[in-house]
Phi, psi and omega in degrees: 000318179300321179298322183287326178288319179298319181293324178297312182290329176292322178293324179289324178292320179289332178296312177284330178281335176062034181298138173229172182253020180284127183291153176257160177231143179260171183302322184296321175297321180291318181301319183292317178295325172296321178292325180299312185294322182291326182275347182287131182261321184275137183297323177299313176297321180296318181292325177294319179294323180296318179296320174295320177293320177294324176299312181300317183295315185285350183256009183281166174275339185270124180299327183290331177286317179298318179293325178292321183290324178291320177298316179298321183287317178297318182291335182258355185296319179288349181260015177296133186265357177207156177302326179300314183293323178296316179297320180291322183291315176307311179305310182297322173299318175298320176297316178299315180294323175301314177302325180280351179090005174272073189295323179295315178297313178305312182297318182296320178293320177302319177296323176291321177297318180288343174289328178284313183224084192302334185251021180284108191299323178302313180287328179290326180288312182295322177298324177294319176298316179296317180291321175300321179294324178295316181297315180298312179304320178295314178300318181293322178299313179300314177302316175295316180294322173296326179290317179298317176299313181302317178293325177297308181299316176298320179295318176298317180296321179292323178293322181293316179295329176293329183284331183282000000 
């Protein structure tokens, strides 16, 4: 019985906590990636360094880094040389939009990603996290709206009762 109660409270905590398993990246790693890009002489190596930097940026805790990563990925998306590279860029864009709270855009990008690789577990996992977040935000929004309506109706009922 105690395990069931603990499981219940854990599920409530995870519902409101919104935990995900997407890794974070700190400023030191981003700075190292920026140095790699600056030092790269060969275009092929430079493109690999830019991808690592983009990955680091969209996994940052700083919204300005995430936005910079999204801009870099969007600028380079059309120059992808293979479906695999396009898939990776779409996934990283989805991570960036997820980090920014734009869950609908993240889901759209993940669907495009899954058109290229339908069984890619990483994208499927993120899509589930995004859809859970969308559902949770909807439930919370409905709860807030219901509370507001309840307060309004209660206020009107109190005003009517006071007049009588």
